[in-house]
C-alpha positions as CSV (number, residue, x, y, z in Angstrom):
1,M,-15.0,-0.6,26.8
2,T,-17.4,0.1,24.0
3,D,-17.3,3.8,24.9
4,L,-13.6,4.1,24.2
5,L,-12.5,7.1,22.1
6,D,-10.6,6.4,18.9
7,P,-6.8,6.7,19.5
8,K,-6.4,7.3,15.8
9,Q,-8.0,10.7,16.1
10,D,-5.2,13.3,16.4
11,Y,-6.6,15.0,19.5
12,I,-6.9,11.6,21.4
13,F,-3.5,10.4,20.1
14,K,-1.9,13.5,21.4
15,N,-3.6,13.2,24.8
16,I,-2.1,9.7,25.1
17,F,1.3,10.0,23.4
18,G,2.0,13.8,23.2
19,V,2.1,14.9,26.8
20,K,5.2,15.0,29.0
21,Q,3.9,12.7,31.7
22,N,3.4,9.9,29.1
23,K,6.6,10.3,27.0
24,V,7.6,6.8,28.0
25,L,4.7,5.6,25.9
26,L,5.9,7.5,22.9
27,I,9.4,6.3,23.4
28,S,8.2,2.7,23.5
29,F,6.1,3.1,20.4
30,L,9.0,4.8,18.4
31,N,11.6,2.2,19.5
32,A,9.2,-0.5,18.4
33,L,8.8,1.3,15.0
34,F,12.5,2.2,14.5
35,K,13.9,-1.2,15.7
36,G,17.0,0.4,16.9
37,A,17.7,2.8,14.1
38,P,17.8,5.1,16.0
39,H,17.3,3.8,19.5
40,I,15.7,6.4,21.7
41,V,16.5,6.7,25.4
42,D,14.8,10.1,26.0
43,L,13.0,12.9,24.1
44,T,11.6,16.3,24.6
45,F,8.4,17.6,23.0
46,D,8.8,20.6,20.7
47,N,5.0,21.4,20.8
48,P,3.8,20.1,24.2
49,N,0.6,22.1,24.4
50,I,-2.6,20.5,23.3
51,E,-4.3,23.4,21.4
52,K,-7.9,24.1,22.4
53,I,-10.2,23.2,19.5
54,L,-12.4,26.2,18.8
55,E,-14.8,26.9,16.0
56,K,-12.5,29.7,14.9
57,D,-9.5,27.3,14.8
58,K,-11.0,24.6,12.6
59,A,-7.8,24.0,10.6
60,S,-5.5,23.5,13.6
61,R,-3.0,20.7,13.2
62,L,-2.6,18.4,16.2
63,D,0.6,16.7,15.3
64,I,3.4,15.7,17.7
65,K,6.9,17.1,17.3
66,A,9.7,15.9,19.4
67,T,13.5,15.8,19.6
68,T,15.3,12.6,20.7
69,D,18.3,12.3,22.8
70,N,20.5,11.9,19.7
71,K,19.0,15.1,18.2
72,T,16.7,13.4,15.7
73,K,13.7,15.5,14.9
74,I,10.4,13.6,14.8
75,D,7.0,14.7,13.4
76,I,4.0,12.5,13.9
77,E,0.9,13.2,11.8
78,I,-2.5,11.4,12.2
79,Q,-4.7,11.2,9.1
80,I,-7.8,9.1,9.2
81,K,-9.1,9.9,5.7
82,N,-7.2,9.6,2.4
83,T,-7.4,13.1,1.0
84,G,-5.6,12.1,-2.2
85,E,-2.4,14.2,-1.6
86,I,-0.9,12.7,1.5
87,P,2.5,11.7,0.0
88,Q,2.9,15.2,-1.3
89,R,2.0,16.7,2.0
90,A,4.4,14.3,3.8
91,F,7.2,15.5,1.6
92,H,6.2,19.1,2.1
93,Y,6.1,18.8,5.9
94,L,9.5,17.1,5.9
95,A,11.0,19.8,3.7
96,N,9.7,22.4,6.1
97,M,11.5,20.7,9.0
98,M,14.9,21.0,7.3
99,P,15.5,24.8,7.9
100,R,15.0,24.3,11.6
101,V,17.7,21.6,11.9
102,V,20.2,23.1,9.4
103,K,21.2,26.4,11.0
104,K,22.6,29.3,9.0
105,G,26.3,29.0,8.5
106,K,26.4,25.4,9.8
107,S,27.1,22.1,8.0
108,Y,24.3,20.5,6.1
109,K,25.2,17.3,7.8
110,G,22.9,18.0,10.7
111,P,20.4,16.0,12.8
112,N,18.2,13.5,11.1
113,V,14.5,14.2,10.5
114,I,11.7,11.6,10.4
115,G,8.1,12.2,9.4
116,I,5.7,9.5,10.6
117,W,2.2,9.3,9.2
118,I,-0.4,7.1,10.9
119,L,-3.2,6.5,8.4
120,G,-6.7,5.3,8.9
121,E,-7.0,4.6,5.1
122,N,-4.6,3.3,2.6
123,V,-2.7,5.8,0.5
124,T,-0.2,3.7,-1.4
125,N,-0.3,0.5,-3.6
126,R,2.3,-1.2,-1.4
127,Q,1.4,-4.4,0.3
128,N,3.1,-3.9,3.7
129,A,1.4,-1.9,6.4
130,I,4.6,0.0,7.0
131,S,6.6,1.7,4.2
132,E,9.7,3.9,4.5
133,A,10.5,6.5,1.9
134,Y,14.0,8.0,1.3
135,M,15.6,10.1,-1.3
136,T,17.2,7.5,-3.6
137,F,19.1,6.8,-6.7
138,Q,16.8,4.7,-8.9
139,P,18.3,1.5,-10.4
140,Q,19.7,2.0,-13.9
141,D,22.1,-0.5,-15.6
142,P,24.8,-0.9,-14.5
143,D,24.1,1.1,-11.2
144,P,21.8,-0.5,-8.6
145,Y,19.2,1.1,-6.3
146,Q,21.0,3.2,-3.7
147,I,19.9,5.5,-0.9
148,L,21.1,9.0,-1.5
149,T,20.6,10.1,2.1
150,D,19.0,8.6,5.1
151,S,19.1,11.8,7.1
152,A,15.5,12.5,6.0
153,R,12.8,9.8,5.8
154,I,9.1,9.3,5.8
155,I,7.3,6.4,7.4
156,F,3.8,5.5,6.4
157,I,1.7,3.3,8.7
158,E,-1.4,2.2,6.8
159,L,-3.5,0.6,9.5
160,P,-6.1,-1.1,7.2
161,K,-3.2,-3.3,5.9
162,F,-2.2,-4.4,9.4
163,N,-3.6,-7.8,10.4
164,P,-2.6,-8.6,14.0
165,K,-3.5,-12.3,13.4
166,K,-0.8,-12.5,10.8
167,A,1.8,-10.3,12.5
168,D,4.5,-11.5,14.9
169,R,2.9,-11.6,18.3
170,R,6.3,-11.4,19.9
171,D,7.0,-8.0,18.2
172,L,6.2,-5.0,20.4
173,L,5.1,-3.1,17.3
174,T,2.3,-5.6,16.8
175,A,1.0,-4.7,20.2
176,W,1.1,-1.0,19.5
177,L,-0.5,-1.2,16.1
178,S,-3.2,-3.5,17.5
179,F,-3.9,-0.8,20.1
180,L,-4.1,2.0,17.5
181,K,-6.2,0.0,15.0
182,D,-8.8,-1.2,17.4
183,P,-8.2,-1.1,21.2
184,I,-11.6,-2.6,21.9
185,F,-11.0,-5.9,20.1
186,M,-7.2,-6.1,20.6
187,D,-5.8,-9.3,22.0
188,E,-5.7,-8.9,25.8
189,S,-2.3,-10.6,25.9
190,F,-0.8,-7.4,24.5
191,L,-1.9,-5.6,27.7
192,Q,0.8,-7.6,29.5
193,V,3.3,-5.1,27.9
194,E,3.6,-2.4,30.6
195,E,3.6,0.6,28.3
196,V,0.6,-0.7,26.2
197,H,-1.3,-1.4,29.4
198,E,-0.6,2.2,30.5
199,A,-1.8,3.5,27.2
200,M,-5.0,1.6,27.5
201,E,-5.6,2.9,31.1
202,T,-4.9,6.4,29.8
203,L,-7.4,5.9,27.0
204,K,-10.1,4.7,29.5
205,Y,-9.4,7.6,31.7
206,I,-9.7,10.3,29.0
207,S,-12.7,8.5,27.5
208,A,-14.5,9.0,30.7
209,D,-13.7,12.8,30.8
210,D,-16.7,14.7,29.6
211,E,-14.7,17.7,28.5
212,I,-12.2,15.7,26.5
213,R,-15.1,13.7,24.9
214,A,-16.8,17.0,24.0
215,V,-13.7,18.4,22.4
216,S,-13.1,15.1,20.6
217,D,-16.6,15.3,19.1
218,L,-16.0,18.9,18.0
219,R,-12.6,17.9,16.6
220,Q,-14.2,15.0,14.6
221,K,-16.9,17.3,13.3
222,T,-14.1,19.7,12.1
223,I,-12.2,16.8,10.4
224,N,-15.4,15.6,8.8
225,D,-16.4,19.0,7.6
226,R,-12.9,19.6,6.2
227,N,-12.8,16.3,4.4
228,S,-16.3,17.0,3.0
229,E,-15.2,20.4,1.7
230,M,-12.2,18.8,0.0
231,T,-14.4,16.1,-1.6
232,V,-16.8,18.7,-2.9
233,A,-14.0,20.8,-4.2
234,R,-12.5,17.8,-6.0
235,E,-15.9,16.9,-7.5
236,E,-16.5,20.5,-8.6
237,G,-13.0,20.6,-10.1
238,L,-13.6,17.4,-12.0
239,A,-17.0,18.7,-13.3
240,E,-15.4,22.0,-14.3
241,G,-12.6,20.1,-16.1
242,R,-15.2,18.0,-17.9
243,E,-17.2,21.1,-18.9
244,E,-14.0,22.8,-20.1
245,G,-13.1,19.7,-22.1
246,R,-16.6,19.7,-23.7
247,E,-16.2,23.4,-24.5
248,E,-12.8,22.9,-25.9
249,G,-14.2,20.0,-28.0
250,R,-17.0,22.2,-29.3
251,E,-14.5,25.0,-30.2
252,E,-12.2,22.5,-31.8
253,G,-15.1,21.0,-33.8
254,I,-16.2,24.5,-35.0
255,A,-12.6,25.3,-36.0
256,I,-12.3,22.0,-37.9
257,G,-15.6,22.6,-39.5
258,E,-14.6,26.1,-40.6
259,E,-11.4,24.8,-41.9
260,R,-13.1,22.1,-43.9
261,G,-15.6,24.7,-45.2
262,K,-12.9,26.9,-46.4
263,A,-11.2,24.0,-48.2
264,E,-14.4,22.9,-49.8
265,G,-15.0,26.5,-50.9
266,K,-11.6,26.7,-52.5
267,R,-12.2,23.4,-54.4
268,E,-15.6,24.7,-55.7
269,A,-14.0,27.9,-56.8
270,A,-11.2,26.1,-58.6
271,L,-13.6,23.8,-60.4
272,S,-15.6,26.8,-61.6
273,M,-12.4,28.5,-62.9
274,L,-11.5,25.3,-64.7
275,M,-14.8,25.1,-66.4
276,N,-14.1,28.7,-67.6
277,N,-10.7,27.5,-68.9
278,L,-8.6,29.8,-66.8
279,P,-4.9,29.0,-66.6
280,L,-3.7,26.8,-63.8
281,D,-1.3,29.3,-62.4
282,I,-4.1,31.9,-62.1
283,I,-6.4,29.5,-60.4
284,S,-3.6,28.6,-57.9
285,K,-3.0,32.2,-57.1
286,C,-6.7,32.9,-56.6
287,T,-7.5,29.9,-54.4
288,G,-4.2,29.1,-52.7
289,L,-4.4,25.5,-54.0
290,S,-1.3,23.9,-55.5
291,I,-1.2,23.3,-59.2
292,E,-1.0,19.6,-58.5
293,S,-4.2,19.7,-56.4
294,I,-6.0,21.6,-59.2
295,K,-4.9,19.0,-61.7
296,N,-6.4,16.3,-59.5
297,L,-9.7,18.1,-59.6
298,Q,-9.7,17.7,-63.4
299,K,-9.6,13.9,-63.1
């Protein structure tokens, strides 16, 4: 049991939930998540092949795309690390799904699209482990909060916030999230659920497969390298921003100094002209100072 692979890794998740022979497992998980809205009886995978992870294909996305029996389009993404832009990516991915469901010349009232993000780290400030995002009207007196459309929604599942000890043990979703969060230490009573038990047996089987384990290790190295590159890029960007800020500060300081120097020079010139009893209007024309400012210098 201690040698089980992590079902949160996209490659392993897809081996369990994203293959045709196991679609009953995905249907069970989705129905537990959706709680009847929509209720799924059957689905087909839109990208059934598990891409081979090669060094030349480091950036491949191992998501799961499926179409339910009521034509709802599903996109499931697995993200173990918080890369700092997941909400933006989620919206972008969902927007990219829309052209495929709204065909040219057809009504915009087409099939629903749902993006599901299973996250190994928290990305929002919300307290619940599961959050749903819609396009909404914000509350503004006298109008209340209102959903503009529920045809496109994003569901974030932040596993660190999920505590199986505080969750409803009778809820099927509790069993599934316990399996995803930590299958080694999940409560064995959840294995009485047929689909969850089958998922565990599948995980044991693929964990014992040397080829799958090798590909999983390579996939994890790819993910770690990519996250490291993004972290370095962010840090370099921040450092560059700080340096640009310091440079701008230096340039601004020089400009302020030059401006102050010019002003001081004008005042000194005006004082010298006053000592030589030149008319105020002449001094004003020569220095650019107002007559009122020149009068103040005489005080």
